[in-house]
C-alpha positions as CSV (number, residue, x, y, z in Angstrom):
1,X,84.3,88.5,111.2
2,X,83.6,85.8,108.5
3,X,81.0,83.3,109.8
4,X,81.3,79.9,108.0
5,X,78.5,78.5,110.2
6,X,75.7,78.8,111.0
7,X,75.0,81.9,109.0
8,X,76.9,81.0,105.8
9,X,79.1,79.0,104.7
10,X,93.5,88.6,90.8
11,X,94.7,91.2,91.7
12,X,93.9,94.0,89.1
13,X,97.3,95.4,89.8
14,X,99.1,92.0,90.2
15,X,97.4,89.1,88.3
16,X,97.3,85.7,90.1
17,X,99.7,84.3,87.6
18,X,102.3,86.9,88.5
19,X,101.8,86.2,92.2
20,X,102.7,82.6,91.5
21,X,106.1,83.6,90.3
22,X,107.1,85.2,93.6
23,X,108.5,83.7,96.7
24,X,106.8,83.1,100.0
25,X,104.0,80.8,101.2
26,X,101.8,79.1,98.6
27,X,98.2,78.4,99.5
28,X,96.6,75.0,98.5
29,X,94.9,76.8,95.6
30,X,98.3,77.8,94.3
31,X,98.4,81.5,95.2
32,X,101.7,82.8,96.7
33,X,101.7,85.3,99.6
34,X,105.3,86.7,99.6
35,X,106.7,87.3,103.1
36,X,103.8,85.8,105.0
37,X,104.7,84.6,108.4
38,X,102.8,83.4,111.4
39,X,103.5,85.6,114.5
40,X,102.0,83.4,117.1
41,X,100.7,79.9,117.2
42,X,97.6,80.7,119.3
43,X,94.0,80.6,118.1
44,X,93.0,84.2,117.0
45,X,90.7,85.6,114.4
46,X,90.5,89.1,112.9
47,X,94.0,90.3,114.2
48,X,94.7,93.9,114.6
49,X,98.1,95.5,115.3
50,X,99.2,99.0,116.1
51,X,102.4,100.6,117.2
52,X,102.4,102.3,120.6
53,X,104.3,105.4,121.8
54,X,106.9,103.1,123.3
55,X,107.8,101.7,119.9
56,X,106.3,98.4,120.8
57,X,103.6,96.5,118.8
58,X,100.2,95.7,120.2
59,X,98.0,92.9,119.0
60,X,94.4,91.9,119.6
61,X,91.6,90.0,117.9
62,X,88.7,87.6,118.5
63,X,89.7,85.0,121.1
64,X,88.2,81.5,121.7
65,X,85.6,80.3,121.8
66,X,84.9,82.3,118.6
67,X,81.2,81.5,118.5
68,X,80.6,81.2,122.2
69,X,81.0,83.4,125.3
70,X,84.6,84.5,125.1
71,X,84.4,87.2,127.8
72,X,86.1,90.1,126.3
73,X,89.4,91.5,124.8
74,X,92.9,90.2,125.2
75,X,96.0,92.1,124.1
76,X,99.6,91.0,123.4
77,X,102.7,93.1,123.2
78,X,105.9,92.6,121.1
79,X,109.2,94.5,120.4
80,X,109.9,92.6,117.2
81,X,106.6,91.3,115.8
82,X,107.9,87.7,116.5
83,X,108.0,87.3,120.3
84,X,104.7,88.2,122.1
85,X,104.0,88.8,125.7
86,X,100.3,88.2,126.8
87,X,98.8,91.1,128.7
88,X,95.7,89.1,129.5
89,X,92.2,90.3,129.4
90,X,92.2,94.1,129.4
91,X,88.4,94.4,129.1
92,X,85.5,92.1,129.9
93,X,82.2,93.1,128.6
94,X,79.0,93.3,130.6
95,X,79.4,96.6,132.5
96,X,77.7,98.9,130.0
97,X,73.8,99.0,129.9
98,X,73.7,98.1,126.2
99,X,75.6,94.9,126.9
100,X,72.8,93.3,129.0
101,X,70.9,91.3,126.4
102,X,74.2,90.1,124.9
103,X,75.5,89.0,128.3
104,X,72.2,87.3,129.1
105,X,72.6,85.2,125.9
106,X,76.3,84.7,126.5
107,X,77.1,86.2,123.1
108,X,80.7,86.4,121.7
109,X,82.7,89.6,121.5
110,X,84.0,89.8,118.0
111,X,86.8,91.6,116.1
112,X,88.3,94.0,118.6
113,X,90.8,96.4,117.1
114,X,93.5,98.4,119.0
115,X,94.5,101.9,118.0
116,X,96.7,104.6,119.4
117,X,95.6,108.2,119.0
118,X,95.2,111.4,121.0
119,X,97.6,110.2,123.6
120,X,96.0,106.9,124.5
121,X,94.9,103.5,123.4
122,X,91.4,102.8,122.0
123,X,89.6,99.5,121.4
124,X,86.7,99.0,119.1
125,X,84.6,95.9,119.6
126,X,81.4,94.3,118.3
127,X,78.8,91.6,119.2
128,X,76.6,89.6,117.0
129,X,72.8,89.9,117.4
130,X,71.5,88.6,120.7
131,X,68.3,87.5,119.1
132,X,69.9,85.5,116.4
133,X,69.6,88.2,113.7
134,X,71.8,90.9,112.3
135,X,69.3,93.5,113.4
136,X,70.5,93.4,117.1
137,X,74.2,93.3,116.3
138,X,76.2,96.2,117.7
139,X,79.6,97.8,118.1
140,X,81.3,100.1,120.5
141,X,84.3,102.1,121.5
142,X,86.6,101.9,124.6
143,X,89.2,104.4,125.8
144,X,92.2,103.6,128.1
145,X,92.0,106.1,130.9
146,X,95.6,105.4,131.9
147,X,97.1,105.9,128.4
148,X,98.4,102.3,128.5
149,X,97.3,99.3,126.5
150,X,96.4,97.4,129.7
151,X,93.7,100.0,130.5
152,X,91.6,100.3,132.4
153,X,89.1,101.1,129.7
154,X,85.8,103.1,129.7
155,X,83.0,102.7,127.3
156,X,82.6,105.9,125.3
157,X,78.9,105.2,124.5
158,X,77.7,103.0,127.3
159,X,73.9,103.3,127.1
160,X,73.4,102.1,123.5
161,X,75.4,100.6,120.7
162,X,77.5,103.1,118.7
163,X,77.5,101.1,115.4
164,X,74.4,99.1,114.3
165,X,76.4,96.2,113.0
166,X,79.6,94.3,113.7
167,X,83.3,94.9,112.8
168,X,84.2,98.4,114.0
169,X,87.3,100.3,113.4
170,X,88.8,103.8,113.9
171,X,90.6,106.1,111.5
172,X,92.4,109.4,112.3
173,X,92.9,111.6,109.4
174,X,96.0,113.9,108.9
175,X,93.8,116.8,109.9
176,X,93.1,115.3,113.3
177,X,89.5,114.3,112.6
178,X,88.6,110.8,113.8
179,X,86.0,108.6,112.1
180,X,84.2,105.5,113.4
181,X,83.9,102.8,110.8
182,X,82.0,99.5,110.8
183,X,80.8,96.5,108.9
184,X,80.6,97.0,105.1
185,X,81.5,100.7,104.5
186,X,79.7,102.6,107.1
187,X,81.5,105.7,108.4
188,X,80.7,108.6,110.8
189,X,82.9,111.4,112.1
190,X,83.3,111.4,115.8
191,X,82.6,114.3,118.1
192,X,85.7,116.1,119.5
193,X,85.2,114.3,122.8
194,X,84.7,110.9,121.1
195,X,81.4,110.3,122.9
196,X,79.4,109.8,119.7
197,X,78.9,110.8,116.1
198,X,79.2,114.4,115.0
199,X,77.1,113.7,111.9
200,X,74.9,110.9,110.5
201,X,76.8,108.0,109.1
202,X,77.4,107.5,105.4
203,X,77.7,104.2,103.5
204,X,80.6,104.3,101.1
205,X,80.3,102.6,97.7
206,X,82.4,102.1,94.6
207,X,82.0,103.8,91.3
208,X,82.0,100.6,89.4
209,X,80.1,97.4,90.2
210,X,81.4,93.9,90.2
211,X,78.3,91.7,89.1
212,X,80.1,88.3,89.1
213,X,78.2,86.2,91.6
214,X,81.5,84.3,92.3
215,X,82.9,87.5,93.7
216,X,80.3,88.0,96.4
217,X,79.3,86.4,99.7
218,X,75.8,85.0,99.9
219,X,75.2,87.7,102.6
220,X,75.6,90.5,100.1
221,X,72.0,90.4,98.9
222,X,70.8,90.5,102.5
223,X,73.0,93.5,103.3
224,X,72.9,95.6,100.1
225,X,69.8,94.3,98.2
226,X,69.4,92.2,95.1
227,X,71.5,93.2,92.2
228,X,73.5,95.7,94.2
229,X,77.2,95.2,93.5
230,X,78.8,98.6,94.1
231,X,80.3,97.7,97.5
232,X,83.9,97.0,98.5
233,X,83.0,94.0,100.7
234,X,80.4,92.8,103.1
235,X,82.2,93.1,106.4
236,X,85.6,93.9,108.1
237,X,85.9,97.6,107.2
238,X,89.2,99.3,107.6
239,X,90.7,102.6,106.2
240,X,94.2,103.8,106.0
241,X,95.9,106.7,104.3
242,X,99.0,106.7,102.2
243,X,100.3,108.4,99.0
244,X,97.6,111.1,99.4
245,X,94.9,108.4,99.0
246,X,92.4,106.8,101.3
247,X,92.4,103.0,101.0
248,X,89.0,101.4,101.9
249,X,89.4,97.8,102.9
250,X,86.6,95.3,103.3
251,X,86.3,91.5,103.2
252,X,84.7,89.6,100.4
253,X,84.3,86.0,99.1
254,X,86.2,85.8,95.8
255,X,85.9,82.4,94.0
256,X,85.7,80.8,97.4
257,X,88.6,82.9,99.0
258,X,87.9,85.1,102.0
259,X,89.9,88.0,100.7
260,X,90.8,91.6,101.4
261,X,89.3,93.9,98.8
262,X,90.6,97.5,98.4
263,X,89.1,100.6,96.7
264,X,90.9,104.0,96.6
265,X,89.8,107.6,96.8
266,X,91.3,111.1,97.1
267,X,88.4,112.0,99.5
268,X,87.4,110.2,102.7
269,X,83.8,110.0,101.6
270,X,84.6,109.0,98.0
271,X,84.0,108.5,95.3
272,X,85.9,105.2,95.5
273,X,87.3,103.6,92.4
274,X,86.9,100.1,91.2
275,X,87.8,97.5,94.0
276,X,90.5,94.9,93.6
277,X,91.6,91.8,95.5
278,X,94.6,93.1,97.3
279,X,95.3,90.1,99.6
280,X,93.8,86.7,98.6
281,X,92.8,84.7,101.7
282,X,93.5,87.9,103.7
283,X,90.0,88.9,104.7
284,X,89.3,90.9,107.9
285,X,92.8,92.3,108.1
286,X,94.2,95.6,109.3
287,X,97.1,97.5,107.8
288,X,99.9,99.2,109.9
289,X,103.3,100.8,109.5
290,X,106.4,99.7,111.4
291,X,108.9,102.1,113.0
292,X,110.8,102.3,109.6
293,X,107.7,103.3,107.8
294,X,107.2,100.0,106.0
295,X,103.7,98.8,105.5
296,X,102.2,95.5,106.7
297,X,99.0,93.6,106.7
298,X,97.6,91.3,109.3
299,X,96.3,87.8,108.3
300,X,94.7,84.9,110.0
301,X,93.2,82.5,107.4
302,X,89.4,81.8,107.2
303,X,88.7,79.6,104.2
304,X,89.3,76.1,103.1
305,X,92.4,77.0,100.9
306,X,94.1,79.5,103.2
307,X,97.7,78.9,104.2
308,X,96.6,78.2,107.7
309,X,93.5,78.6,109.8
310,X,92.8,81.0,112.6
311,X,96.3,81.9,113.7
312,X,97.6,85.5,113.5
313,X,100.1,86.4,110.9
314,X,101.6,89.3,109.0
315,X,102.8,90.0,105.4
316,X,104.6,92.9,103.9
317,X,102.9,95.2,101.3
318,X,104.0,98.1,99.2
319,X,102.5,100.3,96.4
320,X,103.0,100.2,92.7
321,X,103.5,103.2,90.4
322,X,99.7,103.8,90.4
323,X,99.5,103.7,94.2
324,X,97.8,100.3,94.4
325,X,98.5,97.8,97.1
326,X,100.9,95.1,96.1
327,X,102.2,92.1,98.1
328,X,105.7,91.7,99.4
329,X,109.0,93.3,98.5
330,X,110.0,95.6,101.3
331,X,113.2,94.2,102.8
332,X,114.2,93.2,106.3
333,X,112.3,92.6,109.5
334,X,111.3,95.5,111.9
């Protein structure tokens, strides 16, 4: 969840010059995003999309007011990624003991994600610090007890926050193990009953640092320490698996762009290779496959030169011969 105020305000595989030659939307700074399209003209940040067992697509994200009391989590449903039906609020926070200080201060609920695994829907969610600092930020996990996206949902860790920062996500590996992810690279395997962590969390880093100060948010020093540049990004963590690789995705400020950075590994815990700017202006995104198996990224726009601002969109991606994420090129619409 990129915070422009009050807290702060290239590809290695496809150079920006090459991106300019492609089709699609062109941002004010001259970068083309092939195949980018807006899916809904409603205010939404940090969009997350998954495919349900019915073959329909489910969308959630941070709803307005983005920096005020926004109550909880809304979900939308679509058959074609173009026409969306609102399912309304499926969860309103405040019922779990750990929510109390956040509710008393009317804090926002940020960056919910929707996932379908183990026969039901799951929502991750987070809230910024109730005392105005990152130290009291937290994130949690909800399970639909009906197996449906509308819920009702129960909090899997109601007495205290599950993650100690914002921007939570889930990842199910091909061996059935499930991991809770959050913030800037933190990861922990879940217990079989999903009630908490099976092991202490780890903080994933890259094998090569990027010391260019124009490639880092001003928050990086506060999070990682001075002169620490071996991270993928400073927030918005997500992991997906393809081509026998794990793709670790975090958000970062790159020359003023709030972008999606990716690093890859053959192992869930790393080592992760050098990061690259996979989606310019595409920070705090998620990746998903449609029913044909084609890959997509979500997008919403959160910097001065993005194609648009705070509206959910999607764009196609594929992989080059090295397995790196590349924009555009798969044909047709789902």
